[in-house]
C-alpha positions as CSV (number, residue, x, y, z in Angstrom):
1,M,101.6,-109.2,-145.3
2,T,98.5,-110.5,-143.9
3,T,97.7,-109.7,-140.1
4,L,97.8,-113.6,-139.4
5,S,101.1,-113.8,-141.2
6,V,102.5,-111.0,-138.6
7,W,101.0,-112.4,-135.3
8,L,101.0,-115.8,-135.9
9,P,105.0,-116.1,-136.0
10,M,104.7,-114.0,-132.6
11,V,102.8,-116.6,-130.9
12,I,104.4,-119.5,-131.6
13,F,108.0,-118.3,-130.7
14,A,106.4,-117.3,-127.5
15,L,105.3,-120.9,-127.1
16,A,108.5,-122.1,-128.0
17,V,110.0,-120.3,-125.3
18,F,107.6,-121.3,-122.7
19,A,107.8,-124.9,-123.9
20,L,111.7,-124.7,-123.9
21,T,112.0,-122.5,-120.4
22,V,109.8,-125.7,-118.8
23,L,112.2,-128.3,-120.2
24,A,115.3,-126.0,-119.0
25,G,114.3,-126.0,-115.9
26,F,112.9,-129.5,-115.4
27,F,116.3,-131.0,-116.5
28,G,118.5,-127.8,-115.1
29,L,117.4,-127.5,-111.8
30,P,118.8,-130.8,-110.5
31,L,121.9,-129.7,-111.7
32,L,122.3,-126.5,-110.0
33,R,121.4,-128.2,-106.9
34,R,124.5,-130.7,-107.5
35,L,126.4,-127.9,-108.3
36,R,125.5,-126.3,-105.2
37,V,125.1,-123.0,-106.2
38,G,122.7,-121.7,-103.7
39,Q,121.6,-118.1,-103.2
40,T,123.0,-116.3,-99.9
41,V,120.0,-114.2,-98.2
42,R,120.9,-110.8,-97.6
43,D,121.8,-110.4,-93.4
44,D,120.1,-106.8,-93.1
45,G,116.6,-108.7,-94.9
46,P,113.6,-109.9,-93.9
47,K,114.6,-113.1,-90.8
48,S,111.7,-114.5,-92.6
49,H,113.7,-115.3,-95.6
50,F,116.9,-116.8,-93.9
51,S,115.4,-119.9,-94.5
52,K,115.9,-119.3,-98.3
53,S,119.6,-119.8,-97.9
54,G,120.8,-122.0,-100.6
55,T,118.3,-122.1,-102.9
56,P,119.6,-122.2,-106.3
57,T,119.6,-119.3,-107.9
58,F,121.1,-118.4,-112.0
59,G,117.5,-119.4,-112.6
60,G,117.2,-117.0,-115.4
61,L,119.4,-119.4,-117.3
62,F,116.3,-121.8,-117.9
63,F,114.6,-118.9,-120.4
64,L,117.9,-117.3,-121.5
65,A,119.3,-120.1,-123.4
66,P,116.2,-121.5,-124.8
67,L,115.2,-117.8,-126.0
68,F,119.1,-117.5,-127.6
69,L,118.8,-120.6,-129.3
70,L,115.5,-119.8,-130.9
71,A,116.2,-116.4,-131.9
72,I,119.4,-117.8,-133.9
73,A,116.9,-119.9,-135.7
74,A,114.6,-117.8,-135.9
75,F,116.6,-115.0,-137.4
76,L,118.5,-116.9,-139.8
77,L,115.2,-118.6,-141.2
78,E,114.3,-114.6,-141.7
79,I,111.2,-115.4,-139.4
80,I,112.0,-112.6,-137.0
81,P,112.6,-108.5,-137.8
82,D,116.4,-107.4,-137.0
83,Q,115.4,-105.4,-134.4
84,A,113.9,-108.3,-132.4
85,G,117.5,-109.9,-132.8
86,V,118.9,-106.8,-131.3
87,L,116.3,-106.7,-128.5
88,I,117.2,-110.2,-127.5
89,L,120.8,-109.5,-128.3
90,L,120.5,-106.7,-125.6
91,M,118.7,-109.2,-123.0
92,L,121.6,-111.7,-123.0
93,L,124.4,-109.2,-123.0
94,F,122.7,-107.7,-119.5
95,G,121.9,-110.9,-118.0
96,A,125.3,-112.1,-119.0
97,V,126.6,-108.7,-116.8
98,G,124.1,-110.5,-114.6
99,F,125.4,-113.8,-114.1
100,V,129.0,-112.4,-113.5
101,D,127.8,-110.9,-110.8
102,D,125.8,-114.1,-109.6
103,Y,128.8,-116.1,-109.7
104,I,130.9,-113.9,-108.2
105,K,128.4,-113.9,-105.0
106,V,128.1,-117.3,-104.9
107,R,131.5,-118.5,-105.6
108,V,133.8,-115.7,-104.5
109,S,132.4,-112.9,-102.4
110,K,128.5,-112.4,-101.7
111,K,129.0,-108.8,-102.4
112,G,129.4,-109.4,-106.3
113,L,130.6,-107.7,-108.6
114,S,131.5,-103.8,-107.4
115,V,129.2,-100.8,-108.7
116,R,132.1,-99.4,-110.7
117,Q,132.2,-102.5,-112.4
118,K,128.6,-103.2,-113.1
119,T,127.9,-99.8,-114.0
120,V,130.7,-99.7,-116.7
121,L,130.2,-102.7,-118.1
122,L,125.9,-102.0,-118.3
123,L,127.1,-98.5,-119.7
124,L,128.9,-99.8,-122.3
125,I,126.2,-102.3,-123.4
126,S,123.4,-99.5,-123.1
127,I,125.6,-97.1,-125.4
128,A,126.1,-99.9,-127.8
129,F,122.4,-100.3,-127.8
130,S,122.0,-96.7,-128.4
131,V,123.7,-96.1,-131.3
132,Y,122.3,-98.5,-133.1
133,Y,118.9,-97.6,-132.2
134,L,119.4,-93.7,-132.7
135,Y,121.8,-94.1,-135.7
136,L,122.5,-97.5,-137.5
137,A,118.5,-99.1,-137.1
138,P,116.4,-99.6,-140.6
139,E,113.8,-96.8,-139.2
140,P,114.1,-93.7,-137.6
141,A,113.9,-93.2,-134.1
142,V,110.6,-91.5,-133.0
143,F,109.1,-90.5,-129.5
144,L,105.4,-91.1,-129.4
145,L,103.1,-88.3,-127.8
146,P,100.7,-89.8,-125.4
147,L,96.7,-89.7,-126.4
148,P,97.3,-87.5,-129.5
149,G,99.2,-90.7,-131.4
150,Q,101.6,-87.8,-132.7
151,A,105.2,-89.5,-133.6
152,L,108.0,-87.0,-133.1
153,P,111.3,-87.5,-135.1
154,I,114.3,-88.3,-132.9
155,S,117.0,-86.6,-135.7
156,G,119.3,-84.1,-136.2
157,W,121.7,-82.9,-133.0
158,F,118.5,-84.4,-130.8
159,R,120.0,-87.4,-131.2
160,L,123.3,-87.3,-128.5
161,P,120.6,-86.1,-125.8
162,Y,118.3,-88.7,-126.4
163,L,121.0,-91.1,-126.4
164,V,121.7,-90.0,-122.8
165,F,118.1,-91.0,-122.0
166,V,118.2,-93.7,-123.5
167,V,121.1,-95.0,-121.7
168,L,119.4,-93.8,-118.5
169,V,116.2,-95.5,-118.8
170,L,118.1,-99.3,-120.0
171,F,119.9,-98.6,-116.5
172,F,117.1,-97.3,-114.2
173,T,114.6,-99.9,-115.4
174,S,116.8,-103.1,-115.5
175,N,117.5,-102.4,-111.8
176,S,114.1,-101.3,-110.9
177,V,113.2,-104.8,-112.3
178,N,116.2,-106.2,-110.6
179,L,114.9,-104.6,-107.0
180,T,111.5,-106.2,-107.6
181,D,113.0,-109.5,-107.4
182,G,112.7,-110.2,-103.9
183,V,110.1,-111.9,-103.1
184,D,109.2,-115.8,-104.6
185,G,107.1,-115.3,-108.1
186,L,107.2,-111.7,-107.9
187,A,109.6,-110.4,-110.6
188,S,108.2,-113.4,-112.8
189,S,104.5,-112.5,-112.2
190,V,104.9,-108.6,-113.0
191,T,106.6,-108.7,-115.4
192,A,104.5,-111.7,-117.1
193,V,101.8,-109.1,-117.2
194,S,104.1,-106.0,-118.6
195,G,104.8,-108.2,-121.3
196,V,100.6,-109.0,-122.2
197,G,100.8,-105.2,-121.8
198,F,103.5,-104.5,-123.7
199,F,102.0,-106.7,-126.8
200,L,99.0,-105.5,-126.8
201,A,100.0,-101.8,-127.1
202,A,101.8,-103.4,-130.6
203,F,97.7,-103.1,-131.9
204,L,97.6,-99.5,-130.7
205,I,100.6,-97.7,-132.3
206,Q,100.4,-97.1,-135.9
207,P,101.9,-97.4,-138.6
208,M,103.0,-100.9,-137.8
209,T,106.6,-100.6,-138.5
210,Q,109.0,-103.4,-138.3
211,A,110.4,-102.0,-134.6
212,V,107.2,-102.5,-133.1
213,Q,106.7,-105.8,-134.5
214,A,110.0,-106.2,-133.1
215,G,108.9,-105.1,-130.0
216,A,105.7,-107.2,-129.4
217,L,107.3,-110.5,-130.3
218,T,110.0,-109.9,-127.9
219,A,107.5,-108.6,-125.3
220,L,105.3,-112.1,-125.9
221,A,108.1,-113.7,-125.4
222,M,109.4,-112.0,-122.0
223,T,105.5,-113.3,-121.1
224,G,106.2,-116.8,-122.3
225,A,109.6,-116.7,-120.6
226,C,108.5,-116.3,-117.5
227,L,105.1,-118.0,-117.3
228,A,107.2,-120.7,-118.0
229,F,109.6,-119.6,-114.9
230,L,107.1,-119.9,-112.4
231,V,106.6,-123.3,-112.6
232,F,109.8,-122.9,-110.6
233,N,109.4,-119.6,-109.0
234,R,106.1,-119.5,-107.4
235,H,106.0,-119.6,-103.6
236,P,107.8,-121.1,-101.9
237,A,110.6,-121.2,-104.7
238,R,112.6,-124.0,-105.9
239,V,115.1,-121.9,-107.8
240,F,115.9,-117.8,-108.0
241,M,116.2,-116.1,-111.6
242,G,118.9,-114.0,-109.8
243,D,120.8,-110.6,-111.7
244,T,121.2,-113.1,-114.8
245,G,117.5,-113.2,-115.1
246,S,116.2,-109.9,-113.5
247,Q,118.8,-107.4,-115.5
248,A,117.8,-109.1,-118.3
249,L,114.5,-108.7,-118.6
250,G,114.8,-105.5,-117.4
251,A,116.7,-104.4,-119.9
252,G,114.0,-106.6,-122.3
253,I,111.3,-104.2,-121.0
254,A,113.1,-100.8,-121.1
255,G,114.0,-101.9,-125.1
256,V,110.6,-102.6,-126.4
257,A,109.2,-99.3,-124.9
258,L,112.3,-97.8,-126.5
259,L,111.4,-99.4,-130.2
260,Y,107.9,-98.3,-129.6
261,G,109.0,-95.0,-129.1
262,A,106.9,-94.3,-126.0
263,P,109.7,-94.9,-123.1
264,W,107.0,-93.7,-120.4
265,L,104.8,-96.2,-120.8
266,I,107.5,-97.8,-118.4
267,L,105.8,-95.8,-115.8
268,L,102.4,-96.9,-116.4
269,I,103.0,-101.0,-117.9
270,G,105.9,-101.3,-115.4
271,V,104.1,-99.2,-112.3
272,I,105.7,-101.9,-109.8
273,Y,109.5,-101.8,-111.6
274,M,108.9,-97.8,-111.0
275,V,107.7,-98.0,-106.9
276,E,109.8,-100.5,-105.9
277,S,112.6,-98.2,-107.1
278,M,111.5,-95.2,-105.8
279,S,110.8,-96.7,-102.2
280,V,114.5,-97.5,-102.4
281,I,116.0,-93.7,-103.4
282,I,113.1,-92.4,-101.2
283,Q,114.0,-94.3,-98.1
284,V,117.5,-93.5,-98.5
285,I,117.0,-89.7,-98.7
286,Y,115.2,-89.8,-95.8
287,F,117.5,-91.8,-94.0
288,R,120.2,-89.7,-94.5
289,K,118.2,-86.2,-94.2
290,T,116.9,-87.6,-90.7
291,G,120.2,-89.3,-89.3
292,G,118.7,-92.5,-89.6
293,K,114.6,-92.7,-89.3
294,R,113.0,-94.6,-92.5
295,I,109.9,-94.0,-93.8
296,F,109.5,-98.0,-94.8
297,R,110.0,-101.0,-92.4
298,M,112.7,-101.9,-95.1
299,S,113.1,-101.4,-98.8
300,P,112.2,-102.3,-101.2
301,I,108.6,-101.8,-100.7
302,H,107.7,-105.2,-101.0
303,H,109.7,-106.1,-98.1
304,H,107.8,-102.8,-96.3
305,Y,105.1,-105.3,-96.2
306,E,106.3,-107.9,-95.6
307,L,107.1,-107.0,-92.3
308,G,104.0,-105.5,-92.0
309,G,102.4,-109.3,-92.3
310,W,101.4,-109.7,-95.7
311,S,102.1,-113.2,-97.2
312,E,104.3,-113.4,-100.0
313,V,101.9,-115.0,-102.0
314,K,99.3,-111.8,-100.6
315,I,102.0,-109.4,-102.4
316,V,102.5,-111.1,-105.3
317,R,98.9,-111.2,-105.9
318,V,98.4,-107.3,-105.1
319,F,101.2,-106.1,-107.1
320,T,100.0,-108.0,-110.2
321,L,97.0,-106.8,-109.9
322,T,98.2,-103.1,-109.3
323,A,100.8,-103.9,-112.3
324,A,97.3,-105.3,-114.5
325,V,95.5,-101.7,-113.6
326,G,98.8,-100.0,-114.7
327,T,99.0,-101.8,-118.3
328,I,95.1,-100.9,-118.7
329,I,95.7,-97.1,-117.6
330,G,98.9,-97.3,-120.2
331,L,96.6,-98.9,-123.0
332,L,93.7,-96.4,-122.8
333,L,96.4,-93.4,-123.2
334,L,97.3,-95.2,-126.6
335,L,93.7,-94.7,-128.0
């Protein structure tokens, strides 16, 4: 199989996701407004965000619906590897949980799903993916060491503890992307950069297995989806992706890294996600240990800078640049 025959379908698929996401947004945004599915801004958030209350949410559907339809068509035509179909299904299922959470917030209670309800649903999906990845996939799972590039097979008894690790990676990454989605265009911009990074990483991973190809296609598709969504989500945002979109993107990022056998890449290519999550963890621990004191003005950390006087546009630019630097470092470790 020639290089062109491998990569050209991925580019076409990503371009199709981009075009259909823009089209979905063009027709879907007026519909969301008519349905009055506006997001309720958290009471303890920055006061500057109060004006955003009522902005339509569920915007993640703009790119998940085209991704679903294109994946079915490509899968039936045998254009994409089986693993790519599984990855996209993983994203859709995580997005479905996010959709239920968003719906409850808008129509029933602004608290959404309880922590227990959401955890159980995501846990079941994560376990199902982990079983497929470690026991049923056509290619054996591996762990790629940084720098040397040596691939360690995940086999035998080691599969069980690694299954737990896979579930934790999915949980942590999906929730980290969800936390990043707090400023207009931030999650979309950062994930577009991360998608490019994971796509380029596929060129550096040898051999070029079907799992790597599946990850590359999904990463590039997420890039196309996020760039298209920015048409509607850049500041001032006309729509939010909601948990519907952020949970799906987080699952996609984690799934790609796992198929590559390089979950550690999330720490670098997804550095912003990690910083956002750690800022929340540090804030909570410090708050409890000190009886109410805070390290950050507010967490996640993008709100810290926002309360420090940074505009949303500046936050997006700086964080996106940081994501690009982390991506370059991650790619260098694959050389």
